[in-house]
BALOBA-1460 file (C-alpha; in Angstrom, 3 decimals):
// residues 255
<rec num="1" residu="m" x="-7.356" y="2.712" z="23.526"/>
<rec num="2" residu="t" x="-10.274" y="0.492" z="25.609"/>
<rec num="3" residu="t" x="-13.829" y="-0.395" z="25.318"/>
<rec num="4" residu="n" x="-16.665" y="2.249" z="23.630"/>
<rec num="5" residu="g" x="-16.900" y="0.071" z="20.654"/>
<rec num="6" residu="y" x="-15.105" y="-1.040" z="18.089"/>
<rec num="7" residu="t" x="-16.608" y="1.375" z="15.048"/>
<rec num="8" residu="r" x="-16.231" y="4.385" z="17.381"/>
<rec num="9" residu="q" x="-12.232" y="3.574" z="17.898"/>
<rec num="10" residu="l" x="-12.166" y="3.628" z="14.127"/>
<rec num="11" residu="i" x="-13.992" y="6.595" z="13.291"/>
<rec num="12" residu="s" x="-11.950" y="8.102" z="15.816"/>
<rec num="13" residu="l" x="-8.584" y="6.864" z="14.256"/>
<rec num="14" residu="l" x="-9.916" y="7.943" z="10.543"/>
<rec num="15" residu="e" x="-10.725" y="11.451" z="11.948"/>
<rec num="16" residu="r" x="-7.105" y="11.584" z="13.228"/>
<rec num="17" residu="l" x="-5.846" y="10.203" z="9.818"/>
<rec num="18" residu="s" x="-7.826" y="13.044" z="8.259"/>
<rec num="19" residu="a" x="-7.276" y="16.273" z="10.253"/>
<rec num="20" residu="s" x="-3.412" y="15.247" z="10.350"/>
<rec num="21" residu="q" x="-2.481" y="14.187" z="7.073"/>
<rec num="22" residu="e" x="-3.594" y="16.305" z="4.519"/>
<rec num="23" residu="d" x="-0.413" y="17.519" z="3.480"/>
<rec num="24" residu="a" x="0.743" y="14.078" z="2.656"/>
<rec num="25" residu="l" x="-1.812" y="12.904" z="1.219"/>
<rec num="26" residu="d" x="-1.704" y="15.440" z="-1.167"/>
<rec num="27" residu="e" x="1.739" y="15.107" z="-2.331"/>
<rec num="28" residu="a" x="1.531" y="11.362" z="-2.330"/>
<rec num="29" residu="s" x="-1.311" y="11.698" z="-4.706"/>
<rec num="30" residu="s" x="0.512" y="14.754" z="-6.872"/>
<rec num="31" residu="r" x="3.135" y="12.263" z="-7.350"/>
<rec num="32" residu="c" x="1.248" y="9.310" z="-8.501"/>
<rec num="33" residu="a" x="-0.909" y="11.321" z="-11.250"/>
<rec num="34" residu="q" x="2.482" y="13.163" z="-12.092"/>
<rec num="35" residu="a" x="4.001" y="9.505" z="-12.731"/>
<rec num="36" residu="l" x="0.904" y="8.095" z="-14.232"/>
<rec num="37" residu="a" x="0.131" y="11.274" z="-16.452"/>
<rec num="38" residu="s" x="3.918" y="10.279" z="-17.650"/>
<rec num="39" residu="g" x="2.682" y="6.792" z="-18.886"/>
<rec num="40" residu="g" x="4.486" y="5.173" z="-15.909"/>
<rec num="41" residu="l" x="3.503" y="3.028" z="-12.603"/>
<rec num="42" residu="v" x="2.519" y="3.337" z="-9.033"/>
<rec num="43" residu="h" x="3.423" y="0.332" z="-7.526"/>
<rec num="44" residu="l" x="2.212" y="-0.727" z="-3.990"/>
<rec num="45" residu="f" x="3.694" y="-3.174" z="-1.934"/>
<rec num="46" residu="g" x="3.396" y="-4.814" z="1.411"/>
<rec num="47" residu="s" x="3.411" y="-8.039" z="3.258"/>
<rec num="48" residu="g" x="0.903" y="-10.098" z="5.541"/>
<rec num="49" residu="h" x="-2.046" y="-8.193" z="6.462"/>
<rec num="50" residu="s" x="-0.448" y="-5.072" z="4.554"/>
<rec num="51" residu="v" x="-0.845" y="-6.670" z="1.192"/>
<rec num="52" residu="i" x="-4.667" y="-5.955" z="1.642"/>
<rec num="53" residu="p" x="-4.384" y="-2.486" z="1.276"/>
<rec num="54" residu="t" x="-2.564" y="-3.212" z="-1.668"/>
<rec num="55" residu="m" x="-5.157" y="-5.468" z="-3.274"/>
<rec num="56" residu="d" x="-7.852" y="-3.105" z="-2.394"/>
<rec num="57" residu="a" x="-6.154" y="-0.320" z="-4.861"/>
<rec num="58" residu="f" x="-6.586" y="-2.160" z="-7.659"/>
<rec num="59" residu="p" x="-8.492" y="-3.701" z="-9.559"/>
<rec num="60" residu="r" x="-11.509" y="-3.278" z="-7.604"/>
<rec num="61" residu="y" x="-14.950" y="-1.048" z="-8.244"/>
<rec num="62" residu="g" x="-13.676" y="2.757" z="-8.335"/>
<rec num="63" residu="s" x="-10.158" y="2.238" z="-9.250"/>
<rec num="64" residu="f" x="-7.957" y="3.081" z="-12.719"/>
<rec num="65" residu="i" x="-4.988" y="1.236" z="-14.596"/>
<rec num="66" residu="g" x="-1.396" y="2.314" z="-13.738"/>
<rec num="67" residu="l" x="-1.736" y="1.092" z="-10.070"/>
<rec num="68" residu="h" x="0.600" y="-2.035" z="-9.814"/>
<rec num="69" residu="p" x="0.132" y="-4.130" z="-6.596"/>
<rec num="70" residu="l" x="3.263" y="-6.069" z="-5.833"/>
<rec num="71" residu="t" x="1.836" y="-9.037" z="-4.603"/>
<rec num="72" residu="d" x="4.677" y="-11.680" z="-4.210"/>
<rec num="73" residu="p" x="2.531" y="-15.078" z="-3.157"/>
<rec num="74" residu="r" x="5.678" y="-15.528" z="-0.644"/>
<rec num="75" residu="l" x="4.659" y="-13.008" z="1.266"/>
<rec num="76" residu="m" x="0.741" y="-13.444" z="1.672"/>
<rec num="77" residu="w" x="-0.851" y="-16.223" z="3.440"/>
<rec num="78" residu="h" x="-2.739" y="-19.050" z="1.514"/>
<rec num="79" residu="e" x="-3.629" y="-21.374" z="5.102"/>
<rec num="80" residu="v" x="-3.226" y="-20.485" z="8.822"/>
<rec num="81" residu="l" x="-0.191" y="-23.622" z="9.018"/>
<rec num="82" residu="a" x="1.568" y="-25.299" z="6.678"/>
<rec num="83" residu="a" x="2.889" y="-24.662" z="3.672"/>
<rec num="84" residu="g" x="1.686" y="-21.097" z="2.584"/>
<rec num="85" residu="g" x="0.805" y="-20.336" z="6.149"/>
<rec num="86" residu="v" x="1.460" y="-17.533" z="8.235"/>
<rec num="87" residu="r" x="4.093" y="-18.571" z="9.886"/>
<rec num="88" residu="e" x="6.506" y="-18.686" z="7.036"/>
<rec num="89" residu="l" x="5.856" y="-15.551" z="5.710"/>
<rec num="90" residu="q" x="6.284" y="-14.203" z="9.161"/>
<rec num="91" residu="w" x="9.959" y="-15.430" z="8.926"/>
<rec num="92" residu="l" x="10.749" y="-14.524" z="5.386"/>
<rec num="93" residu="e" x="9.283" y="-10.543" z="5.479"/>
<rec num="94" residu="r" x="11.931" y="-10.279" z="8.260"/>
<rec num="95" residu="a" x="14.782" y="-12.078" z="6.192"/>
<rec num="96" residu="e" x="17.060" y="-9.636" z="4.759"/>
<rec num="97" residu="g" x="18.157" y="-9.964" z="1.630"/>
<rec num="98" residu="y" x="14.796" y="-11.526" z="0.162"/>
<rec num="99" residu="v" x="12.581" y="-8.620" z="-1.270"/>
<rec num="100" residu="q" x="15.600" y="-7.724" z="-3.861"/>
<rec num="101" residu="k" x="15.003" y="-11.515" z="-5.436"/>
<rec num="102" residu="y" x="11.531" y="-11.042" z="-5.896"/>
<rec num="103" residu="l" x="12.118" y="-6.873" z="-7.064"/>
<rec num="104" residu="d" x="14.137" y="-7.279" z="-10.068"/>
<rec num="105" residu="h" x="12.278" y="-9.066" z="-12.072"/>
<rec num="106" residu="e" x="9.207" y="-6.291" z="-11.515"/>
<rec num="107" residu="p" x="8.684" y="-3.379" z="-13.994"/>
<rec num="108" residu="l" x="10.420" y="-0.313" z="-11.428"/>
<rec num="109" residu="n" x="11.168" y="2.248" z="-13.596"/>
<rec num="110" residu="q" x="12.847" y="6.115" z="-12.316"/>
<rec num="111" residu="g" x="9.720" y="8.341" z="-12.509"/>
<rec num="112" residu="d" x="7.342" y="5.739" z="-10.846"/>
<rec num="113" residu="v" x="5.758" y="5.934" z="-7.539"/>
<rec num="114" residu="l" x="6.559" y="3.032" z="-4.783"/>
<rec num="115" residu="i" x="3.763" y="3.123" z="-1.968"/>
<rec num="116" residu="v" x="5.078" y="0.257" z="1.037"/>
<rec num="117" residu="y" x="2.398" y="-0.419" z="3.674"/>
<rec num="118" residu="s" x="3.682" y="-1.512" z="6.688"/>
<rec num="119" residu="n" x="2.087" y="-0.896" z="10.152"/>
<rec num="120" residu="g" x="4.807" y="-1.389" z="12.305"/>
<rec num="121" residu="g" x="7.480" y="-0.359" z="9.802"/>
<rec num="122" residu="r" x="10.475" y="-2.709" z="11.100"/>
<rec num="123" residu="n" x="10.045" y="-5.903" z="8.807"/>
<rec num="124" residu="a" x="12.847" y="-6.183" z="5.907"/>
<rec num="125" residu="a" x="10.531" y="-6.467" z="3.274"/>
<rec num="126" residu="g" x="8.885" y="-3.368" z="3.286"/>
<rec num="127" residu="i" x="12.626" y="-1.161" z="4.063"/>
<rec num="128" residu="e" x="14.512" y="-2.839" z="1.873"/>
<rec num="129" residu="a" x="11.410" y="-2.394" z="-0.944"/>
<rec num="130" residu="a" x="11.718" y="1.034" z="-0.631"/>
<rec num="131" residu="m" x="15.491" y="1.478" z="-0.283"/>
<rec num="132" residu="y" x="15.558" y="-0.698" z="-3.789"/>
<rec num="133" residu="a" x="13.029" y="1.695" z="-5.246"/>
<rec num="134" residu="a" x="14.965" y="4.952" z="-3.811"/>
<rec num="135" residu="k" x="18.579" y="3.820" z="-5.876"/>
<rec num="136" residu="r" x="16.495" y="3.431" z="-9.205"/>
<rec num="137" residu="g" x="14.674" y="6.977" z="-9.209"/>
<rec num="138" residu="l" x="11.508" y="5.927" z="-8.114"/>
<rec num="139" residu="a" x="9.730" y="7.807" z="-5.173"/>
<rec num="140" residu="t" x="8.793" y="6.043" z="-2.125"/>
<rec num="141" residu="v" x="5.701" y="6.567" z="0.414"/>
<rec num="142" residu="a" x="5.678" y="5.129" z="3.557"/>
<rec num="143" residu="v" x="2.253" y="3.987" z="5.461"/>
<rec num="144" residu="t" x="2.811" y="3.217" z="8.741"/>
<rec num="145" residu="s" x="2.271" y="4.070" z="12.210"/>
<rec num="146" residu="l" x="4.804" y="6.346" z="13.647"/>
<rec num="147" residu="a" x="3.861" y="5.249" z="17.278"/>
<rec num="148" residu="n" x="6.563" y="2.309" z="16.239"/>
<rec num="149" residu="l" x="9.335" y="4.762" z="16.083"/>
<rec num="150" residu="d" x="9.711" y="4.652" z="19.751"/>
<rec num="151" residu="r" x="10.509" y="0.733" z="19.157"/>
<rec num="152" residu="p" x="13.931" y="-0.673" z="18.463"/>
<rec num="153" residu="a" x="14.516" y="-1.169" z="14.981"/>
<rec num="154" residu="e" x="14.821" y="-4.278" z="13.629"/>
<rec num="155" residu="h" x="16.686" y="-4.211" z="10.258"/>
<rec num="156" residu="s" x="20.197" y="-4.259" z="10.184"/>
<rec num="157" residu="s" x="20.652" y="-0.583" z="8.807"/>
<rec num="158" residu="g" x="19.118" y="0.819" z="11.918"/>
<rec num="159" residu="k" x="16.222" y="2.357" z="10.937"/>
<rec num="160" residu="h" x="12.288" y="2.170" z="10.330"/>
<rec num="161" residu="l" x="10.264" y="2.643" z="7.146"/>
<rec num="162" residu="a" x="9.366" y="5.787" z="8.002"/>
<rec num="163" residu="e" x="13.197" y="6.810" z="7.633"/>
<rec num="164" residu="v" x="13.816" y="5.466" z="4.248"/>
<rec num="165" residu="c" x="10.941" y="6.853" z="2.382"/>
<rec num="166" residu="e" x="10.460" y="10.032" z="1.045"/>
<rec num="167" residu="l" x="7.192" y="10.524" z="2.282"/>
<rec num="168" residu="c" x="5.227" y="9.186" z="5.084"/>
<rec num="169" residu="i" x="1.616" y="8.626" z="5.731"/>
<rec num="170" residu="d" x="1.030" y="8.249" z="9.389"/>
<rec num="171" residu="t" x="-2.133" y="6.110" z="10.330"/>
<rec num="172" residu="g" x="-1.667" y="6.880" z="13.752"/>
<rec num="173" residu="v" x="-2.751" y="3.150" z="14.885"/>
<rec num="174" residu="p" x="-1.448" y="2.504" z="18.232"/>
<rec num="175" residu="v" x="1.443" y="-0.113" z="18.551"/>
<rec num="176" residu="p" x="-0.583" y="-3.232" z="19.990"/>
<rec num="177" residu="d" x="-3.219" y="-2.777" z="16.493"/>
<rec num="178" residu="a" x="-5.746" y="-3.964" z="18.535"/>
<rec num="179" residu="v" x="-7.873" y="-1.425" z="20.305"/>
<rec num="180" residu="i" x="-10.623" y="-3.071" z="22.239"/>
<rec num="181" residu="e" x="-9.786" y="-4.226" z="26.013"/>
<rec num="182" residu="v" x="-12.418" y="-6.723" z="27.320"/>
<rec num="183" residu="e" x="-12.918" y="-7.474" z="30.698"/>
<rec num="184" residu="g" x="-11.455" y="-10.791" z="31.458"/>
<rec num="185" residu="w" x="-9.874" y="-11.514" z="28.209"/>
<rec num="186" residu="g" x="-6.223" y="-10.243" z="29.359"/>
<rec num="187" residu="r" x="-5.345" y="-9.375" z="25.359"/>
<rec num="188" residu="p" x="-6.798" y="-6.743" z="23.388"/>
<rec num="189" residu="v" x="-8.942" y="-7.335" z="20.244"/>
<rec num="190" residu="g" x="-10.074" y="-5.515" z="16.831"/>
<rec num="191" residu="g" x="-7.211" y="-4.927" z="14.738"/>
<rec num="192" residu="t" x="-7.394" y="-1.562" z="13.304"/>
<rec num="193" residu="s" x="-4.479" y="-1.039" z="10.713"/>
<rec num="194" residu="t" x="-5.747" y="-2.995" z="7.412"/>
<rec num="195" residu="v" x="-8.568" y="-0.845" z="8.035"/>
<rec num="196" residu="v" x="-7.172" y="2.411" z="8.634"/>
<rec num="197" residu="a" x="-4.292" y="1.383" z="5.494"/>
<rec num="198" residu="c" x="-7.045" y="0.487" z="2.752"/>
<rec num="199" residu="a" x="-8.771" y="4.144" z="3.373"/>
<rec num="200" residu="v" x="-5.753" y="5.188" z="2.937"/>
<rec num="201" residu="s" x="-5.425" y="3.600" z="-0.175"/>
<rec num="202" residu="h" x="-8.569" y="5.104" z="-1.292"/>
<rec num="203" residu="e" x="-7.856" y="8.923" z="-0.254"/>
<rec num="204" residu="i" x="-4.822" y="8.291" z="-2.532"/>
<rec num="205" residu="v" x="-6.773" y="6.696" z="-5.430"/>
<rec num="206" residu="t" x="-9.401" y="9.177" z="-5.494"/>
<rec num="207" residu="r" x="-6.826" y="12.330" z="-4.823"/>
<rec num="208" residu="t" x="-4.841" y="10.930" z="-7.728"/>
<rec num="209" residu="a" x="-7.953" y="10.796" z="-10.138"/>
<rec num="210" residu="a" x="-9.210" y="14.390" z="-9.480"/>
<rec num="211" residu="k" x="-5.424" y="15.359" z="-10.076"/>
<rec num="212" residu="l" x="-5.754" y="13.789" z="-13.321"/>
<rec num="213" residu="a" x="-9.309" y="15.001" z="-14.474"/>
<rec num="214" residu="a" x="-7.768" y="18.527" z="-13.771"/>
<rec num="215" residu="r" x="-5.075" y="18.388" z="-16.633"/>
<rec num="216" residu="g" x="-7.354" y="16.486" z="-18.843"/>
<rec num="217" residu="i" x="-6.520" y="13.250" z="-18.444"/>
<rec num="218" residu="v" x="-8.993" y="9.986" z="-17.631"/>
<rec num="219" residu="l" x="-7.438" y="6.560" z="-17.392"/>
<rec num="220" residu="p" x="-9.709" y="3.322" z="-17.787"/>
<rec num="221" residu="t" x="-11.281" y="2.580" z="-14.761"/>
<rec num="222" residu="f" x="-12.938" y="-0.514" z="-13.375"/>
<rec num="223" residu="v" x="-16.224" y="0.065" z="-12.740"/>
<rec num="224" residu="s" x="-19.419" y="-2.158" z="-11.006"/>
<rec num="225" residu="p" x="-21.441" y="-3.475" z="-14.012"/>
<rec num="226" residu="t" x="-24.361" y="-1.650" z="-12.072"/>
<rec num="227" residu="v" x="-23.042" y="1.903" z="-12.849"/>
<rec num="228" residu="p" x="-25.259" y="3.414" z="-15.899"/>
<rec num="229" residu="g" x="-23.421" y="2.029" z="-19.452"/>
<rec num="230" residu="a" x="-21.142" y="-0.151" z="-17.961"/>
<rec num="231" residu="s" x="-21.381" y="-3.879" z="-18.553"/>
<rec num="232" residu="l" x="-18.620" y="-6.837" z="-17.542"/>
<rec num="233" residu="d" x="-17.071" y="-6.300" z="-20.849"/>
<rec num="234" residu="t" x="-16.359" y="-2.543" z="-19.799"/>
<rec num="235" residu="n" x="-13.888" y="-4.363" z="-17.440"/>
<rec num="236" residu="e" x="-12.254" y="-6.428" z="-20.148"/>
<rec num="237" residu="e" x="-11.224" y="-2.987" z="-21.491"/>
<rec num="238" residu="v" x="-9.449" y="-1.769" z="-18.574"/>
<rec num="239" residu="f" x="-7.809" y="-4.944" z="-18.372"/>
<rec num="240" residu="a" x="-6.697" y="-4.675" z="-21.342"/>
<rec num="241" residu="a" x="-5.596" y="-0.993" z="-21.070"/>
<rec num="242" residu="h" x="-3.711" y="-2.260" z="-18.041"/>
<rec num="243" residu="r" x="-1.780" y="-4.921" z="-19.792"/>
<rec num="244" residu="r" x="-0.613" y="-2.494" z="-22.431"/>
<rec num="245" residu="r" x="0.869" y="0.221" z="-19.832"/>
<rec num="246" residu="l" x="2.631" y="-2.541" z="-17.575"/>
<rec num="247" residu="h" x="4.190" y="-4.046" z="-21.176"/>
<rec num="248" residu="q" x="5.532" y="-0.626" z="-21.524"/>
<rec num="249" residu="a" x="7.019" y="-0.455" z="-18.279"/>
<rec num="250" residu="e" x="8.710" y="-3.743" z="-18.694"/>
<rec num="251" residu="a" x="9.918" y="-2.374" z="-21.784"/>
<rec num="252" residu="r" x="11.738" y="0.268" z="-20.379"/>
<rec num="253" residu="a" x="12.544" y="-2.032" z="-17.225"/>
<rec num="254" residu="l" x="14.430" y="-4.071" z="-19.596"/>
<rec num="255" residu="a" x="15.986" y="-1.541" z="-22.313"/>
């Protein structure tokens, strides 16, 4: 992709997502609705920038309990350089064998869903998170760009994230991620994968809510205090309900 404006390029990617991923989004949200209706959790995992769409799924205005971002601080950055910086997390997300140590302490149970975000789909963290979950009876969903399947696998399994998950939502983001060529700059600018992945998160959130409502199930929802009838105390009730669901999941995981 070249110039024509970043927003136009982003709109083009989102239109492609809407046109081509209807079935995948519908199936993913059906799996999520079933897990939540059964008292389970929808776990969301990513590393590096792919943490952002997991955090934007919950808690944020318009999302609901049972969505469980798996946010390992070692796979996120807190500074550009030094401790907690990008270089360290980029090394760790490629290190095989690490993510199991983190997930061993998380309440992943049979019947839950794990959504894994990774634009390139080649890092060990995402691939091994999906493998870990599948062994424990979770449905696994990849949010990735299938354009990267043409690139050599980096994991020792010889597979990409899309190849180890039951379902795949193709973001359609080009391999370089950045989409704008500026004359004289030499390298593309304007990354798109995070914005598109966040749109996928909210497609899943909204479709899941619709499927739950059709079954007569309404979950406590994190809401802006600007909404009529809501207040800051409303969200305290949401946090309490989410905590109870997590405790129930932890009890099942330890049983």
